[in-house]
N, C-alpha and C positions, 0 to 999 in steps of 0.2 A: 668146713661144713661138708657133710657127706652128700652123695648123690640122692639118697633117699630123703634127706632133710629138705633138699631143694624142691623135689617133686611134691613133698607134703606142703611146703609153703605156697607153691603155685596153685595147688588144689584148693587150699584155704582161700586164697585171693579170688579164684574163679567162683567158688561157692558164695562168697560175700557179694561179688558183683551181680551174680544171678539173683540173690535175694533183694538187692537194691533195685534192680530193673523190674522184678516182679512187683514189688511194692509200688513203684512209680506207675506201672500199668494199672494196678488196682485202684489207686487213689487219684489218677489224673482226671481233671475236670476241664474240658476245653472251654474257652471264653467266647461263647457264641453271643451275638448281639441279641438283645431281648426283642422278641416279636410283639408288636403292639396289637391292639384289637381293631386296628383300622380296617374298614370294609374295603375289599377290592371288588372290581367289576370284572366278570368273566369276559374274555376277549372274543367279541363278535363284531360284525360290521353290518349295520343297517343303512349307513350312508357314507359320509366322508370324515376323515380327521382334518382339522384346520389349525393353522397357526394363530397366535394371538392377534397379529395384525389384521387377520381376516375377520375376526370376531369383534375386537374392540376397535371400531372404526368411527371417525367423525360423522356427524350428521350433515355437516355443512362446512365449507371453507369460504370465507368472505375476504376479498381483497379491498382494502380501504385506500382510496386514491383522493384524498382531500374530502370534498363534499360528495363524492361518488362512491358507491359500493357495488361491486359485482361479485358473483360467487358461483360455486359448483356444488352439486349434490350427486351427480352421476357416479355410480360405483366404479366404473373403469377409470375415469379421470381421478377419482379419489385415491384409488390404488397407486396410480402413477405419482400423485403428489406425495403420498406417505412414503413411497419407495425413495423419492428424492431426499426428503428431510431425514430419513432413517440412515442415510450415509454420512451425515454430519457427525462430528465428535462433540458431545455436550460435556462441559466441565465446569467445576466450581459452582455447583448448585447450592444456593443459600437462600434463606428467607429474606425477602425484600423488606427493608426496614421502613420504607415510606408508607404512609397511610394509603388506603385503597384509592381514595379520590386523587391523591397526588400522583401516583404512578399512571393512572388512567389519563390524567390531563397531560402528563409528560409524553406518553407514547401515542395517544390517540389524536394528537394534534398533527401528526406527520403521516407518512405513508407506512402502512403496516398490514399484516395478514393475520386473520383471526381464524383459528381452527376450533370448531365447536362440536363438542361431544354431547350425546343425549343424556348422559349421566356422569357423575364424578368418577374419575379413573384413578385407582391406586397406582402410584409410580412403580411399586414393586412388580406389578403386572406389566406395565408398559415399558419397563426397561428391557423387555424382550423385543421391543420394536425400535426404540431409539437407542443410539449408541452412547450411553453414558460412560464417561471415563472415571468418575468418582467410585471408589471402592465402597464407601458407606454413604448411601443416599439418605437424606432426611425423610421422615414420614410425610409424604405429600399426597394429597388428592386434588385433582384438577378436572375441570370440564371445559376450560379454554386454554389454548396455547397461542401466545401472541409473538409473532415474528416481527421485530422492529427493523424495517427496511431503511431507516435513516442512518446512513453510515458516515456522514460528513463529520470529520473531526474525531472519529472514534478509532480505536485500535482493535476492538473486538466486536463481534456480532452479539446482539443481546436477544435472549429468548425469555419469555415470561410464562410461568405456569400458574394459572389463576382458578380459584374455586368461587363460583357465584353463590354457593351455599354458605361458606365460612368467610368469604371475602379475603382469604389469605392468598398472598402472592409469593412465589419463589422465582428467583432469577438465575438464569444460567447463561453460559457464553458458548459461542461457536466461532470459527474463524471468520474474519471479515470477507475473505475470498468466497466462502460458501454463501453468504448473504448477497454479495454482488452478483454471483453467478445465478442465484435463485431469482433475483430481481430482473436480470437480463432475460432469463428464460421465460418468465411469466408476463413480461411487459407487453409482448405482442399477443399472447393468448387471451389476456383479460379483455381485449376489444371484442372477443367473440362470446364472452360469458353473459349470462342473464343479469339484469339489474335488480338490486335489492334495496329496500329502505329499512332503516333500523327503527325499532319502536321500544320504548321503555314501558313495560307493563306495570300496573299498579302494585304488583307483588314485588317489584324491584328488579326483576329479570329483564334483560334486553334480548329481543329476538329480531331476526332479519327475514323479511317476507318479500315476495316478488312485487316489484313496483308496477308491473303490467299484468294483464290477464294471462292465464296459463292454460294451454291445451293439454288434456290428459286423456289417455285411452282407457277404456274398461276392458277387462280380460276374462276369458273363460278357459279353465284348465280341466284336464282330466285328473281325478284324484287317484293316485297310485298308493294303495294301502301298504303300510309297514307290516312285515311278518312279526306277529306278536310272539310267536315261539322264540324267535331270535332275541327279542328284547327280554323275554323271560329268562333266557339263558344268561343274559348279561347282568340282570339286576338281582337275581336271587342267589344266595350264598351256595346252595346246593340244589340245582334245578331238578335233580332226580326225585326230591321229596315234595315238589310242587304239585298241587292238585288243580286240575282244570275243571271248571264248571260253566255251564251256559246259564245266563241270566237274561231277563228282558232287555232288549236293545244291545246285547253284547255278550261278553264272557269275562270270567274272573280266573285269576291264577293266585293261589295262596299256599303258604306253608304256615308253620306255627307262629311266625313272628311278623310276616309281611303279606301284603296283598297288592296285586296289580289288576286294574279294571280296564277293559277295552270297551268304550262306549260308542257304539255305532251311530247313536243319535246325535251326540255332540262332536264326534270325530276326534275325541281326546283319549289318550291313554294316561291313567293315573296310577302311580305307585306310592305306597305309604308303608312306613315302618313305625307304627304307633309307639313302640317301646323306646324310640329314640327321642321322643318329643320333650322329655325333661332334661336332656343333656345340655351342658353348656356349649355354646357355639364356638366355631373357629374364629380366629382373629380377623378383623376387617381387612387387613392388608393381604390375607391369604384367601379370602372368600371368593373373589372373582376368579383368580387363577385356579383355585380348586374346582370351581364350577365348570370352567372350560375344560380342564383335564378330565373331569368325570364324563362329559359327553364324548370327548375324544377317545376314551378307552373302548367304547362300543361304536366308534365312528358314527356318532348320532347326528351329525350336521346334514340334514336331508334337504335343506333349502338355504337361501341367503339369510342366515340369522346373524343378528348383531347384539352385542351387549347393550341393554336399554335401561336397566334399573337395578338398584340394590338397596336393601334395608338391613343395616348392620345389626339393629336390635333384634329383629326376627330372623336373622341369618338367611335372608331371601335374596335370590338373584333372578332376574328376568332377561331372557334373550328374545328379541322380537324379530319377526320375519320382515325383510325388506325386498322391494322389487329391484331388478337390475338397474333401473333408472335412478335408484337411490331414495325411493319413497317408503316410509314406514307403513306396515300393514296392521290394521287393528281389527279386533273382534271382541264382542262384549263378553263372551264366556271363555276367552283365552285360546281359541282355535289356532291363532297365529303366533303363539308364544311357547317357549320352553321355560318352565318355572321350576326352580329348585329351592328347597328349604333344608338346612343342615343342622345336625346335632354336633357334638364335639368332634367326632371323627367320621361319622357316617351320614349318608343322605337319609333324610327321614320323609321327605315328600318330593315327588318328581312328576310333573305334568308335562305332556308334550302332544303335538298333533299325531294322530294315528296314520298319517299319510304324508306323501310328498307330492309336489306339483310336477306334472309332465309339461311338455311343450304346449304353449297356449294355442287354442283353436283360432285360426284367422277369422272364421265366420262369427266368432263371439266378440270381435273388437268393434268399438264405436268411440267416437271422439266427443268430448264435452269441453266447454270453455268455462273456466272458473274466474271469479272476480279477483282484483288485485288485493294485496295485503292490507292496503289502507281501508278498503271497503269492509274487510272482515274485522279489522280492529274497531272501526266505527260501529259496526253492528254489535260486537261483543260489549263494548262500553256503554251502549244504549239499551242493552237487554235488561229488562226488569226482573227483579227477584233473584239477582245474582250478586254475590259478594265479589267485586272486581279484584280485590286483593288476593283472592284464591285462584285467579287465572295465572297459571305457571308457565304455559307454553302454547304456541299455536303453530300448526304445520299443515301443509298439504299432505295427503296420504291416500290410502286405500282401505276400504272396509271389506273384509272377507266374509262370505256367506256361502252356504251350500244350497244346491237345488233341492227343494222339498219333494220334487217329483222324480228326480234322478240323482241318486246318491253318488254317482260316479263323477259328477260335475261340481266344480268350485268356481265361484265368481269373485272377481276383485272389482269393486266399484269405487271410482275416485271421488274425492271430496275434501273439504276443509275440516280439520279436527282441532280441538283445544283441550288442554290438560287443566282440569279444575279440581282442586283439592286432591291432587295426586292420582286422579282418574281421567282417562281420555274419553272424550265424547265427540260424536260427529255433529258438525254444525249444519243444520238443515236450512241453508240460505235460500233455496229455491221456493220454500214455503212462505218466506217472510220478506224477501228482498225482490221487488218486481224488476223486470227488464234487466236481469243480470247475465243473460246469455246462456244460462243452463238449460239443458234439454229436458 
């Protein structure tokens, strides 16, 4: 083969390679992940981000000691309690085969601790709080966690997850050492806790209420308004296209698809995307977590909010404001609540307070004494014109109201409250129960 033939062969190979590379460049299609239509919230900060354990919190922890029940509701003590049990390793989570009445009789005859949540909690959300060892957890919703402190003759500690709505029970295990250390730590503390009595409501739900009178303070706070422009930047897809207008008692922000109203009369901000109303909702196991994440994106936890209610059918979640002492705060028009309703992938309704509470004014505090749980239960069951089977819950708490003469002030007034047909009402005992110690 001559030198010229070798050069010609090399040239042909190079031309062929060049053609192949050029064709590859022209026809190459990178495999990008498909971007969904899921709505994102622009990153702003109107308050704080919070972890799941700070939002999904028990309403009450009750320590059962035979015929005596004591408990805690204080937020700081509750955090310490949850911090302790979150260190345990939970394993072998399975549906409890015994009937509801059977397991209750087995466990509640001994010494045990009952952790009570205001609403059923999906385990997919709470696995961020408790240390589950199982890779695939069953679909569980619970509003009670039962810690069985009876360890005699057992090789493992037993934990029950129970739903008062479905009466389904799931059983898990922890180390026996964890239960023994837990019992030793709280054995001395329970002597200092308030005493509670258990009551079976006609609806079938069991509640624990103070066995003695309770002193509660009323509070006055300065109302610190949220910057509506910041929330606008968080909620709208493209804030630059949003039009602002002034309306009676407030202002409105709107684009072609959504509207946000700031109502200075009700102290509520309302956001709505009406085009999302016909969408299919997210799954119930993701609803609560998705709602917490939504508020976290714009650091929207401006006060002590807790998960309080969910409606899977209507894809609705409610977070209620609580006091530092652990009492729920109610308001007839929703001034103390963050409310969300979801479409398939996007928020379609979002209501929240337009303010956050500053440090309470000392001059606005006064103390009132409220009757025991027994007196309240007796009063409710004797109340005429009420279907007692619709009484779902009873609790001490606070009613939030604004000063009609000074919009900068917010009042928290203590009282007894009851949940009737899924709606909370204040119980006006002072008007109908004489000599009850109320001011």
